[in-house]
N, C-alpha and C positions, 0 to 999 in steps of 0.2 A: 707431747707427741713429737714425731719427727717433723723436719722442716717443711715437708710437702703438705702438712696439715694446714698451712696458711694459704694453700692454693685452691682449696675446695675440691680436690680430687676429681678432675675430669669435667669440671663445669667452667663456664666462661664468665668473665666479669669480676669486679672487685667484691670482696666480702662486705656485707652490710654490717654496721656497728650501731650499738646504742651508746648513749653517753655514759651509761653505767660501767662500760668496760666489761670484762669477763674474766674467767679463771685463766685464760691464755695471757692476759695482760698484766695482772697484778694480784697480790694476796687480797687486797680490798675487793677486787672484782670477783674473787672466789668466795668471799664471805668470811675470810679469816680475820678481818679487821673491821667489824661492824661499828658504825658510828652509833647505832641504836638498834636494839633487838626489836623486830617487828611485833606489833600488837598480836597478830594472829599466831605468832610462834611462841607466845608466852602464856603461862597459866593453863588450866585445864588438867584433867586427870589423864595420864598417858595410858594408851592401850598396851597391854602386856601379855605375852604368851607365857610368862612365868606363873600366871594364874592357872590352876589346873582346869578350870571350867572351859576356856577356849581351846585348850589342848584336847580335852575330851570331845568337844563339839566338832573339832576338825579331824577326828580320828579316821574318817573314811579314806583319806589320801593314803595312809599307811595300810589300811585294809585292802585297798585296790592292789597294792604291790604283792600282797600275800594270796588274795582270794579271787582276783579278777575284777573287771570294771563293768558295771551294768549301765553306764552312761548312755551308750548308743540306743539301747532299748528304751530307756526312759525318755530320751529326746524324741524318738519316733512316736511315743505316746503323746507327748506335748504337741507335736505337729499334727497328729491325728485329731486331738481335741480341738485345736484352733481351726483346723480345716472344717470339721463338722459343725463348728459354731459359725461358720461363714466369714471368718476373719481374714483368711489368707488369700492374697492374690496369687494366681498360678505361678508367676515368675518371682514372687517375693521381693518385688522392687517397690521402694517408696520413692515417690517423685518429690524432689526438693526444688522449688522454682528458683532458677538462678537469677542473679541481678544482671542488669544490662548497664554497662558503662561505656560511653563513646561507641555505642552500637555493637558492643561485644559482650558475650556471656562471661560472667565471672562468679566464682563462689569462694567463700572462705570458711574454714572450720578449725576447731580445736580437737586434738587427740591427746588424751591424758590417760595414763595406765596405772592400775593397781592402787586405787585411791582410798579404799574404805576403812581405814583404821579409826576415823572419827576423832583423832586427837590433834595435838599441835602440828605434827608433821604433815597432816592432811590440810589443816586450815592455813598453814603457811604458804601453800600453793595457790590459794583462792584469789587473794588480792592481786598478785602478779598475773594470774590467768585472766582476771577481768580487765586488767590494764592492757594486756596484750591481745585480748580476744573478745571484748565486749561487743564489738561491731561485727563479729562473725555470724554466719548463718545458722550454724548448729555446732554441737559438740558430741564427740563419741568417747565414752569411757571404755577403754580397751583392756578388759580382764580385771577380775577381782573387785567388783563394785562394792561388796560388803565383806569385811572380815568380822569374825573368824569363819562363819559358816553360812553366809547369805540369808540370814533370818529376815523374814518380812517385817518383824518388829524393829529392826535396826535401821530401816531406811530413813526415818525422820532425822536421826542424829548424824548419819553417815552418808546420806545422799541428798535429801531435800534441803536440809538447813545449810550445809556448806555451799551449795550452788544456787541458793534462793535468789541471788541478785543477777544470775546469768539469765539474760532475757529471751534466749532462743531455745529451740528444742534440744533435748539431750537424749541421744541414742546410747546403747551399750551392748557390749559383747561379754558373755559370762566368762569368768575364769574358774579355775578348779575350786576355789573357795565358795563361789556362788552355787556350785553343784553339791556341796556338803549338805544343803537343805533340800536336795532333790530338785533344785531350781524353782521351788515354790515361790520364794520371795521375789526372785527375778521376774518370773512369769506374771505374778500378780501386779507388781508395781510398774514394770517396764513394758509388758506386752498385753496388759489388760485382760489376762486370762481368768476364767472362772476356775480357780484351782481346786475348789471343792468337787468339781465334776471329773477330776482326773481318776481313771480307774487304776487299780493296783496293777503293777507291772509284772509281778512275779507269780509263776505257777508253782508246781510242786518241785521242791529241791531235788536236784539230780545226783548229788553226791554229799559226802560228809563235809567236804570243803565248802560247798555251797550252803549247807545248813549252818556251818560255823560263821560264814560271812553274814548271813541274815541275822543271826543271833547278836552279833556285835555291831552291825551296821547302824549308823545314825539315820533315822527317818524323820521327816518333818512331822510336826504335830498336826493331826487331823482337825481342821477348823472349818466352820461354815463361813459363808460370806460376811455374816454379821460380826464375826470374831476377828476379821482381818483388819489391819490398819487402813485408813482412808488413803486412796491414791491422791497424789498431788501433781502439780504441773499439768493440769488437764485443761487449762484455759487456752483460748485461741492465741496463737503465736508462740506458745510453749509446748503445745501438745505434739507428740510424734505419731506417725502412722506405723510404728514398729509393733509387730504382732508375733514375732518369732525370735529365737536365739541366734539365728543366722539370717541374713537379708542383704539387699543391695540398695544403695542410695543413688538415684539418678540425679545428679546435680547440674546437668547441662553439659559443661565441658568435660566432666569427669564422672566415671562410674566408681563409686566406693563400694567394694565388696567385703562384707564382714562374715567370718566363719566362726563357729563355736567348736573349740578344741576340747571341751569337756575337762576331764581330770588328767588327760595326758595320753590316752590311747588313740588308736586310729579313728578318724572321723567316720561316721556311719555312711553306708552306701547311698542312702537317700540324699544326704547332704552332699556327698561327693558327686553324684549325678547332677544335682542342681549347680554345683560349682563349675563343673565342666560346661554345662549348658549356658550359664550366664556369662562365662568367660569368652564364649564365641562371638559375642556382640562386638561391633566394630569400635566402640568408644574406648579411649584410653582409660586405664584402670589403676587403682591403688587397692591392694589387699590389706585388710585389717584382721588380725588373728590374735587369739589369746596366748598362743605359744609362738615365739620367734623362730624363724627358719635358719638364721645365722645368729649365734650368740656365743660369747666367751671364746672366740677363736675356733668355733666348731660349726659344722653344717648339719642341721637337723631338717631334712626335707619333709618330714611329717607324713606318715603313711595314711592311706585311705583304706577303708574296710574291703572294698571291692578291687583292690590292686592299684598300683601306682602311688604317687605322692602328690601332696599339695604343690611342692616346688616344680614338679613336672608341668602342672597347669600354669604356674607363674612364668616358667621359662619358655613355654611355647610361643614362638614369635607371632603366631596368628592371634594370640589373645591380648597382645598390646598392654601388658602390665608395665608400669614404670617404677613401682615401689611396692615393698611388702613390709608392713609395720606390725610388730608384735609386742605384747606386754609380758607379764609374768616375772621377769628379772628386773629388779628395782634400780635401774640406772639407765643411761643412754649410750647406745652404741650404733655405729653406722658402718656398713660394709658396701662399698661401691663395686659390685661384682661385674667384671667384663663378660659380655655374652656375645658369641659369634653372630654376625649379621646385624648387629646394632651399633649405631654410632656412639650412643651413651651407655654407661654402665647401668645395671639394674640396682636400685638402691634398696638394700635390706637394712632395716632399722629396728632396734630394740628401744622401746620407750615405756618403761615401767616405773618411772620416778615420780608418780603423781601423789604420793602421800604415805606409803608404807616405808618400813625401815630400808636403809640403803644396802644394796648388794655391792660388794667390793669389786673394783676394777683392777686393783693391783695384782689380783690372782689370775687375771687373764694372761695367758702366755703370749710371747711375741707372735703377732698374727701372720699367718701364712696359710690361707684357706680360700678356695674358690677363685684363685687368681688375685686375691686381695693380700697385700703385704702390709707390714706395720706402717709404711709410709702413707698408705691410703686410708688406714683405719682411724676412726675418730671415736673417742669415748668421753663421757662426763659422768662422774668426776674424773679428772686426769689421774693417771696411775699414782703419781706422788701424793696428790691430795687424798686419794683413797687410803694409801698406807699411813699417812699422817693421821687421818681421821680415825682409823682403826687402832693406831698406837695409843691415842688418847682414850678410846673406849677400854682397851685392855688395861691401861694404867688405872682408870677409874675403878675397875672391878677387881683386878688382880694385883695392882701395885699400890693400893691404898690411897690413890690420888696424890702420891708423893712426887710424880714427875719422872720416876725412874725409867718408865717404858715409853715416855713421850718422845716422838721424833718430829722436829720442826718441819713445816711444809717444804722449805728449801732443801733440807738434808734428805727428806724422803724422796723428793724429785730427783736429786742427784743419785741416790741409791738405785731407784728404778731405772734411770738412764744407764747407769753402769751395768745393772743386771740384764737389761734387755738390749743394750746397744742402741739406744735411741737418744734423741735430743730433747731436753725439757722444753715445753711450750713457752713458759714465762721467761722473758729475757733475763730477769734477775736471778733465775735458777740455773742458767746455762753455765755459770762458772762456780756452781755450788760445791761446797766442801762437806765431806761426811766425817764427823768426829768419831772417835773410837767408841764412845758410849752409845751414840746413835747407831753406829754400825752393829754393835752387839745387840741392841734392842731390835733393829730391823731383821737381823738374822734369826732372832727368836720369834718375832711376830709374824714374819712373812708366811711361814707354812701353816699358820693357825687358821681355823675356819673363818668364813666371812663371805663366801661367794654367793650364798643364797640358793645354791643348786644341790647341795649335799643333803643326805637323808636327814641330818640333824640341824638343818639350817634354822628352823624355828627357834630351837633352844639357844643357839649361839647368837643369832641376829637380834632376837628380842631381849635376851639377857643383856646385850650391849646396845639396847635401843638408845636413841639420841634425839632429843627434841630442842636442842639449842643450835644456833648458827655456828658454823656453816652446815646447812641441811642437805645440799646437793640434790634437791628435787628438780623436776623438769616437766615441761609440757611442750607439745608441738603446735605450731600454727601452720596450716596448709592453705595456700592461696592458689587457685587454679583459674586459668583463662583458656581460651581456645588455642593459645600458642605455647603455654608453659605451665608447669607445676612448680611452685616454690615452697620448700619445706624448711621451716626454721625451728630450732630447738632453743627454748628460753629456759633460763635457770630460775629457781626459787631458792634463794640462799637463807631466808629467814631474817635478813637484815632489812630494817625499815627503809633505808635509802634505796633499796632495790625493788620495793614493792610497786611503785608507780612507773618504774623504768627497768624492767627485768633484764639482766644481762643476756646477750645473744651468744650462745655457746657454739652453734653450728648452723650452717645454711647451705642448701643445695638448690640449684635451679635446673629443672629437667625440661628440655624442649619437647613438645608434644608432636607426635607423628600420627596422623589419622590414616587408618588402613582403608 
């Protein structure tokens, strides 16, 4: 990235480092030169979308584009069911007792997004996550807890077992994949719902289009309580009070507000009303959402069913939001957006690198959005590392593994620097040279798919799946006190030497102002 990347974009004080270094410092820090492959990143059967079964199980996302999205109505039914069962507090706030240190309230938690493939790319994140967050008070999985379709039967292998050694409660926000099962698995395992009591949502079809959607739509299997997998993590100290797909966590110094963005349409008016109401409380807030508001150099304010947008709520100075963090896209991005009347920028973050395939960053255009320029923008993996990574994937699949399409990380960094007019982050790349073969390969590879946001991203991304270092996964650790919020992005490279000391890729400190 550009040279201002090393100044932490509008924050004060020096950047913290770990002894592992990072992708800014060296090829070894990025994971290109592993001393040893991590145990968790080796072995095991990889999850693959090339199998027609998961493609068919996740067909609802494509049907939504053609025939409409029933998510809002289904969410209202889930909330009604939980309310009638007496599970829901009126404000949907779960109280998390803060720690007191030196007479001050403090809380620490992990945010990890898009986790649930259940293969090496998910397991490779676990050991670094425990090393960087075993002492935290809770964890939030932000989007796509279970691939491919949120099935209740997949939770043992893709949720309970990977995080069995995490000692504190784990909350979650559903992603679009969790909704492909009608949210049944999510509500059973994470919200304690009696899913057999959910009434059918659909009345008489109103059109041919609606009848066709119902014919093709994937519905969860109707199962009684005795047929569902046993819930785990119910013991004292690991049990959550989560009962709904959207909620708030009152942690003492900070209110963590989580919303359910469904399959990608406007959020329902009931949730929108709750979001507006909960946002009026005086406490400083962080928003967690399944869909990011700034991503890939674009602003997506995210509409609400009754008018307005989620970002309208976040930007309101009376609501005192300091950050908005979303999953869905499988990498890390940060946009420090300047907001009038505020001393500090509002931090918009994408953090979806918790286990699923990597979404390319080299396809992100030179950033100029919302007052954020390329000099302010941070991403992981770095643009050059992303291009080099994808060149190796394309060479494996299309170049017969002969190295014809491979671009070395240094050459890829130089190519991206030239293309975007930026300075490579790694000192060793700043005088990089692009050979003729590498330039030809880069010119051919750069336009090819890999962003993870196109209609066919499953086919391309999973066809080019990668379970070997460098993996370019990430998780966030957030530490809040009464005076500041500290957000750190740690890398999971898949290298054994980084498992106990994960590289620190980005850090921001946000002073808190109480209204």
